[in-house]
N, C-alpha and C positions, 0 to 999 in steps of 0.2 A: 536541331542543334541550335541553341540560342547563340546569337552573336551581339555583342555589345559595343563594337567599335566600328566608326565609319572612318576609313582612311581617306581624309579630306586634304588634298594637297592645296594649301590656300592659293598660292600663285597661280596654279592651273584653274582653280575654281573662279578666281576673280577674272581671269583672263577670258574663260569660256562664258561667263556669266554677265559680262560688262554692258550688254544690251538689253538685260532684263531689269525690270522695275522691281521694287521691293516685294510686291505680291507674288511675282513669278519666281523671284529668288527664294522666298519662303516656301513656295509649293515645291520648287525644285529640291530643296533641302528636305522636305517632309517625304518626297518620294524616294529620295536616295537613302534616308533612314529607314523607311519601311522596307525597302528592297534588301538592305543589308540585314536588318533584324529578321526577316522573314524568308529571306533567300530568293525572293521574286516579287514582281509587281503583278496584280491582276490585269486583265486586259479589258474588263468591263469598265465603261466610261463612268457609270455610277460610283463604282468602288473607288476608282482613281480620283474622282472629283472629291469623295469623302476624304481621302488621304490627304488631298492638298488643302482641305478646309475651304474651298471656294464654292460658292453657290452655283446653281445651274447656269445662270448666264455668263458669270466669270469664266466658268470652266469652258463653255462653248468658245468664247472670245479667246482664251489664253492656251488651250490645249495645242494648237498647232506650234506655239513657241517652245512648249515644254516636250512635245513629241521628238523635236529636233535632236534632243539629248540621248534619244533611245532608238532602238530599231523597231520595226513594225509591231513586235510583240512585247514592247516595253522592256527589252533587255539591254544591257550595257556591257561591253566587254571589260571595261576597268572594274566595275563592281563585280562581275563574275569572277574575274581574277583574284579580288581581294577576298571574296567569300571562299573560294577554294583554298587559298593561302591560309585564312583563319581556320577552316575545317582541317586541313593537314597539320596545322600547329597544335590544334586541339587533340587531335588523335596522337601525336607524338608526346604531348604532355601527360595524357592519359596513360599511354604504354610506359613511359618514364616513371610516372607515379606508382603504377602497379609493380614494375620492377624494384623499385625502392622499398615498397611495401613487403614484397616478397623477401628481399634481402634482410630487411630488419626482422622480419618474422623468423627466418631461418637463423639469424644470429642469436635471437632469444632462445629458441629451442635448443642450440648448440650449448649456450651458456647454462641453461637449466639441466642439461644432461651432466654438465661438468660438476655442478654443485651437489 
């Protein structure tokens, strides 16, 4: 299920990343966006490095700073909660749309029988 929204609380983000430089801030954002869009992050260093846009040397030096924002499997409870919320909302909207379509279809059939 595609997700297009990263729930980014600016105050929390700035507070949590104030010790990161621009390179790591950008890398962290790229990881968050990939995570949200795909539902998970890979655990392979080369794949993670590619997502961040860092070269191999930069990745080796900066991985520990970025890893602090995630658990050992590169998961984060805040993003997991946001993904679950988006998925629930998407399902609710789909069901509501189907119900609305069914109602419209039934109304049209009923009107056509009257004429």
